C-alpha positions in Angstrom: 105.5 104.0 87.2 105.8 100.3 87.9 102.6 98.9 89.4 104.5 97.3 92.4 106.0 100.6 93.3 102.7 102.4 92.9 100.9 99.9 95.2 103.8 100.0 97.7 103.7 103.8 97.9 100.0 104.0 98.3 100.0 101.2 100.9 102.6 102.9 103.0 101.0 106.3 102.7 97.6 104.9 103.8 99.1 102.9 106.6 100.8 105.9 108.0 97.7 108.1 107.6 95.7 105.6 109.6 98.4 105.4 112.3 99.3 101.7 111.8 102.8 100.4 112.5 103.9 97.8 110.0 103.8 95.1 112.7 100.2 96.1 113.7 98.9 96.1 110.1 100.6 92.8 109.3 99.0 91.2 112.4 95.6 92.6 111.5 96.0 91.3 107.9 97.5 87.9 108.9 100.7 88.4 107.0 104.3 88.5 108.0 105.7 92.0 108.7 108.6 91.3 106.4 106.2 90.6 103.6 104.4 93.8 104.2 107.7 95.6 104.1 108.6 94.0 100.8 105.3 95.1 99.4 105.8 98.7 100.5 109.2 98.8 98.9 108.1 97.3 95.7 110.2 94.2 96.0 107.2 91.8 96.1 103.9 91.9 94.3 100.9 91.0 96.5 98.0 88.9 95.2 94.6 90.5 94.9 93.5 88.5 97.9 96.3 90.0 100.0 95.4 93.5 98.8 91.8 92.8 99.8 92.8 91.7 103.3 95.0 94.8 103.7 92.2 97.1 102.5 89.7 95.5 104.9 92.2 95.8 107.8 92.5 99.6 107.0 88.8 100.0 106.3 89.4 101.4 102.8 88.4 100.4 99.2 90.9 98.2 97.4 91.0 100.6 94.4 93.0 103.1 96.6 96.1 101.0 96.1 96.0 101.9 92.4 95.4 105.6 92.6 98.0 108.0 91.1 99.8 109.7 93.9 99.3 113.4 94.3 102.5 115.4 94.6 103.2 115.4 98.4 104.1 118.8 100.0 106.6 116.9 102.1 107.9 113.4 102.0 106.6 110.5 104.1 108.5 109.9 107.3 111.3 107.3 107.2 112.2 104.5 109.6 110.5 103.5 112.8 108.2 105.9 114.5 109.2 107.2 117.9 106.9 108.0 120.7 
């Protein structure tokens, strides 16, 4: 699997598990929401510094971005969350 795709999948999964909206996490990390979206979709490769900032914002170790994904029982939700 392409490393950009792997990082993006893990970033999105962890963001959703922690209840962050893209806009909220981008604000906490000091990056543009559009950049965060591009990382999650594998269109952009973040620097190690950006990954460090994202990991700290989500209070998780940076190595989690590189973990092989377990086979999900059900796919991740798509699109904007509704309340």
